[in-house]
Steps between C-alpha positions, in 0.01 A plus 500: 500500500496361853665692785779242496557542126527875548759450775699262279499752215607780734784288637632431149478868410681599817786266417540683168482839670745403774730392217495852356195517274301827525176429684269662246670327209473163674130551578420617147686206349318254726160644404580471129610141543196402708203629303267272696551708812219747555530858615429403861773236486751746355410762761529248784839376381625857462391574856679192632821591317501861616404411856797263509739757355394765752568258786783301350725483808233429761326240283829328424554468874150363556520267201851380562644594161540803274349324199165538330369196683650614830339843469160344427535270802591805708202697366264216593643485851491877542132493403431247775436210262630147528744488209465120482134537399590729209812312394321170441607403148141483375444591136725785396569602859846503661658174607451392862737639760805288561587410855777759494263771371244414766759546771676803349408860560515740792368835604690786332748684717411846626646782295572496127400135450154542654459834320615355167791737456846423361757499782727754332215751465356474850747742666441760227124477544529529876722807463265650241165435669588463866206378704286481183719236330322191630151633420606599147653160429199321648277692257724396209423136582134556405329550166482860384155659510341623178467878493329730255544871439185695425556754225309794642504669159264224385296411809481529877614243753141437611381456143787264423424286804134480409577404139746233612257360754227474238740294286590268789819658635493625857753763609589714797682830525868482586646744754823565309337706225166667442478339154593147610262205521590155626323214329328271749331254263488449123861595421551248219225641281627858509722477191187505286306757704370787282603757761861380481497488122349849477768667710278570800707252702861390495676219679745675732633413843367726775849601616594584141196727494606655831844573355338661196292717734825635648643618167458879475397662174352848455180522300600509135856402591743282311592153626760256375464136603863407445476122561139467395460127442127452448433858610259421782621780726478755218138399439427531872655846520321609184168395648531759779676792328499635146841528344738412219627143543806349341605139554844352439647156555833344413299210352230676295306175446388523863297808405337336198143512628533824699359734232189285461452467876545876539243570229247270672569687824440837336867606499770572247845358577791552262750214492834665428813341360820556702643744247182710511501572874737796477256677270210430737679623815477662746223344708329617816519144633714203401393164639765228527344162576839335502589139416551321829502168682121499510518385861182688586304298245647155556162349577414571134840380374627268773764348272682834513555456873709190440689614188620835638862489619748759632662551159167577337411738780827686443416527129159642581627765741757616246227523235273693737775756557552539125129544433454761771787712365372471142139576592574804714630686196144515364356679805421870478641743755274476804359172373469160661678168455311201642695182567296182543587134541295193589785396729513459877877539517670816625787426261263573210312777675636732770861423410442588136345833598795576728745414222314723252487797734870462574588497131253765377516842672186711472261217582320431826275221623161646586322181611536123526240231555512123523218251450541135598283200410372510859317822399278297267670561166839441344813644656607837359744778577436861396733798522420853385810693394497870426721698268578837653406810305807674358456855629806621314323481164284775359 
């Protein structure tokens, strides 16, 4: 496919996505319907679509319209290209610019438009992040880096880097975690890398690894991952400390491949049904990686930035409160409850901790930490809550 044909395909896909189609579903459907497109074409079109979604507001301003075609015109102009040369109507490329399109477009306005943030959310992000808000949002406009976690039960960081380099993938250490590597070149071939398939490496964002590093667990202790999802944080914790690991999720299908991944990593993780948790309790540590807006990872899922609304945010904060109260009942006296979100919003983070402490006597907040995309990974919030020892017993 020519560059113009790729732009035309991306513009059509964006129209579907702007109309409400999930981005991944639209891209998968396009690939199935266009078997002639090679892997490089599919990757290039995916990149165009996601670049446009990350920068939807600013590109619409530059391109003069919030349509697939307008976003592609805006992307060309942002890149310093003459859009008229790309939109030339040759072959399967996009039709030539109309006179109105050639004259339309302007520089995005400072603030939420230039930072590609919904207007309603901008005050919340400013209140939540203060002086760091602009830098965090600027980072969310870019593609997410590819990070790997080295499983130090299987290999060392130096050995992993050498093995990857020999196979054509260059990496560098990431400052957020001692086990984190950032892929510099050769990212697309990693899915088939033997080190990944063997459990020596896992795909995991560096900030997610840093959060896992903060989760306390005594050697041989018991940990419950209450909202486990794929279980990546449990695997990271299990790589640094021996213990008994139990995973739970309200949608068990999310944990489908966790036992196999754990076995490859040299760990045993028990996936427990909801009605079995009472028998497994209590735990030294309960990790709650709560459902959230995902605002810290919007460069990976930029569509979420535009579909979130105040009503959905209210639903999420209510759910977070419910989950915290339910999970804390599984913590042993003197144990730890870790609350984690991949959100940048204080409404999902500090305010939820304050609400929990107000409603649940006997708990204290021992530590809090925030990571933003400007730190080089996804945005995360971590709070360590402690359950006081009941000295009246025994």
